[in-house]
C-alpha positions in Angstrom: 68.3 192.9 50.2 67.1 190.7 53.0 69.5 188.4 54.7 67.6 185.3 53.6 68.3 186.4 50.0 72.1 186.6 50.3 74.0 184.4 47.8 74.7 180.8 49.0 78.4 181.6 49.2 77.8 184.4 51.5 75.8 182.3 54.0 77.7 181.5 57.2 79.1 177.9 57.4 77.6 175.6 60.0 80.0 174.5 62.7 79.7 170.8 63.9 78.7 170.5 67.5 81.0 168.8 70.1 78.5 165.9 70.3 79.0 165.1 66.7 82.8 164.7 67.2 82.2 162.4 70.2 79.9 160.2 68.2 82.4 160.0 65.3 85.2 159.1 67.6 83.1 156.4 69.3 82.1 154.9 65.9 85.7 154.9 64.8 86.8 153.2 68.0 84.1 150.6 67.7 85.2 149.8 64.1 88.8 149.4 65.2 87.8 147.2 68.1 85.7 145.1 65.7 88.6 144.6 63.4 90.9 143.7 66.2 88.3 141.2 67.6 88.0 139.6 64.2 91.7 139.2 64.0 91.9 137.7 67.5 89.1 135.2 66.7 90.9 134.2 63.5 94.1 133.7 65.4 92.3 131.7 68.1 90.7 129.5 65.5 94.1 128.9 63.9 95.5 127.9 67.2 92.7 125.4 67.9 93.0 123.6 64.6 94.5 120.2 65.5 96.3 118.0 63.0 95.8 114.3 63.9 98.5 111.9 62.6 97.6 108.2 62.1 100.3 105.8 63.3 101.4 102.3 62.5 103.1 100.0 65.0 105.2 97.0 63.9 106.7 94.4 66.4 109.7 92.1 66.0 111.5 89.6 68.2 115.2 89.0 68.4 114.5 85.3 68.5 111.0 84.1 67.5 112.0 80.6 68.8 114.0 80.6 72.0 114.8 78.3 74.9 113.5 78.8 78.4 115.7 81.3 80.2 117.1 83.0 77.0 117.0 86.8 76.8 114.4 87.9 74.2 114.2 91.5 73.0 111.0 92.8 71.6 111.4 95.9 69.4 108.6 98.2 68.1 108.7 100.5 65.2 106.3 103.5 65.1 105.6 105.3 61.9 103.2 108.1 61.1 101.5 109.5 57.9 104.2 112.2 57.5 107.3 110.6 58.9 108.6 109.4 62.2 106.8 109.9 65.4 108.7 112.2 67.7 107.5 111.1 71.1 105.3 108.9 73.2 105.6 105.5 74.8 105.1 101.8 73.8 103.6 99.2 76.2 104.4 95.5 75.5 101.9 92.8 76.5 101.9 89.0 76.6 98.3 88.3 75.6 98.4 84.6 76.7 98.4 85.8 80.3 97.7 89.5 79.8 101.0 90.2 81.4 102.6 93.6 81.0 106.2 93.0 79.8 107.3 96.7 80.0 107.2 100.2 78.6 109.7 101.9 76.4 110.0 105.4 74.8 109.8 105.9 71.1 113.4 106.9 71.0 114.5 103.4 72.4 111.5 101.3 71.6 112.5 97.9 73.0 112.2 95.7 76.1 114.1 92.5 77.0 112.7 89.6 79.0 114.2 86.3 80.0 111.5 84.7 82.2 108.8 83.6 79.7 107.6 80.1 80.6 107.8 77.4 77.9 104.9 77.5 75.4 103.4 79.8 72.8 103.2 83.5 73.7 101.1 86.0 71.6 102.9 89.3 72.1 101.5 92.7 71.1 102.9 96.3 71.3 100.6 99.3 71.9 101.7 102.8 71.1 99.9 105.2 73.5 100.1 108.3 71.2 101.2 111.8 72.1 100.0 115.4 72.2 103.3 117.0 73.3 103.7 118.7 69.9 100.4 120.6 69.6 98.7 121.4 67.3 100.0 118.0 66.0 98.9 114.9 67.8 100.0 111.3 67.1 97.1 108.8 67.5 97.5 105.5 69.3 98.0 102.3 67.4 98.6 98.6 68.1 100.8 96.0 66.4 99.7 92.7 64.9 100.2 89.8 67.3 103.7 88.3 67.2 103.8 84.6 68.1 106.8 83.9 70.4 107.8 80.3 70.9 109.6 79.4 74.1 111.0 75.8 74.3 111.7 73.9 77.5 115.3 72.9 78.1 115.7 69.1 78.2 118.6 67.2 79.8 120.7 65.0 77.4 122.5 61.9 78.7 125.1 60.0 76.6 126.6 56.6 77.5 128.8 53.8 76.0 128.3 50.1 76.3 132.0 49.7 77.3 134.5 52.0 78.8 137.4 51.3 78.3 136.9 49.2 75.2 139.2 47.0 73.2 140.3 47.9 69.7 137.8 46.6 67.2 135.2 45.8 69.9 131.7 46.8 68.8 130.7 49.8 70.9 127.1 51.0 71.4 126.8 54.7 71.9 123.4 55.9 73.3 121.7 59.2 73.9 118.6 59.8 76.0 116.6 63.1 76.0 115.1 63.6 79.5 112.2 66.2 79.8 110.0 67.4 82.7 106.9 66.2 80.8 105.9 64.9 77.4 107.8 62.8 74.9 110.6 64.5 72.9 110.9 63.9 69.1 113.7 64.8 66.7 117.2 63.7 65.8 120.5 63.1 67.5 124.0 63.4 65.9 127.0 61.6 67.3 130.5 62.9 67.0 134.1 62.0 67.9 135.5 65.5 68.6 135.0 67.4 65.3 134.6 64.2 63.3 131.0 63.0 62.7 130.3 59.3 63.6 126.6 59.1 62.8 124.3 61.9 61.7 120.6 62.4 62.6 119.6 59.2 64.4 115.9 59.5 65.2 114.6 59.3 68.8 112.3 56.4 69.6 109.1 56.7 71.6 111.1 56.8 74.9 113.4 59.6 73.7 116.3 57.3 73.1 118.7 57.0 70.2 121.8 54.8 69.7 124.1 53.3 67.1 127.0 50.7 67.0 130.5 51.3 65.9 133.8 49.3 65.9 135.9 51.9 64.0 137.3 53.9 66.9 141.1 53.8 66.9 143.0 53.3 70.1 143.4 56.2 72.5 141.2 58.6 74.5 138.1 59.9 72.7 135.7 62.8 73.6 132.4 61.6 72.2 129.4 63.9 72.0 125.7 63.6 71.2 123.8 66.7 69.8 120.0 66.8 70.1 118.5 69.1 67.5 115.3 69.8 69.5 111.7 70.0 68.2 108.8 72.5 68.5 108.5 72.1 72.3 112.0 71.3 73.4 115.3 73.1 72.8 118.4 71.5 71.5 121.0 70.0 73.9 124.5 68.6 73.9 126.3 66.0 76.1 129.8 64.6 76.0 131.5 61.4 77.2 135.2 60.4 77.4 135.8 56.9 76.2 139.1 55.1 76.2 140.0 52.6 73.5 142.9 50.4 74.7 145.9 50.5 72.5 146.6 47.2 70.7 149.3 45.2 72.5 152.6 45.0 70.6 153.5 41.5 69.4 157.0 40.1 69.4 158.4 37.2 67.5 160.9 35.1 69.4 163.3 33.0 67.2 165.2 30.1 68.5 169.0 29.8 67.8 170.5 26.4 67.6 174.2 26.2 68.2 176.1 23.2 66.9 179.4 21.8 68.2 182.4 21.0 66.2 
């Protein structure tokens, strides 16, 4: 029997060449590298997915109507879609003059000023946002305008038509509101210590209010005038010490007639 006619099982097995093993290893290595590359690309994409949080800024004042020189604290509240904002800063502006009032962190979001000039001040708070907590970022936001009213401080003068005065004598008490400019309006209340004498006397066109009383008892009185203020001018108080003379004591002198025996 010729060799070519040997049964299939008897034929010698083919042995793979070294080049075949090299190519197989290369293909396997390439597949592993491709899998790893895909994993890295997926991880990189996951790291670059940024979540933007919308924010809301709310502004309040410790005293929406204050007198010139008073300390006023502006406080901002920052809220996000999914809870409180963890970081960032807030800038406060007086939009009447575009004056920067100060900057505060979200953890203590307030500034205090005491030098606003008399008048109306539209104040706004602006949250600058933060990216300190990637992949989460908090977007900037601004508050609505808060109208801050600052009133000028007037000087109040109080006087009496007589001092000292006699008991029962009609006494005119007067109060005058003195301002740097403009005419004040409003009411003045007069008191004798804690006791009210006349409530809410209206100022005239010259800023003057007065009333007449003859009911003060004898002695020393601490009289006061209290101006309530109006939209432009703050309230004020002034005092005056007035003496009402004590009524003189009266004595009856009788005559004694002595007769003789």
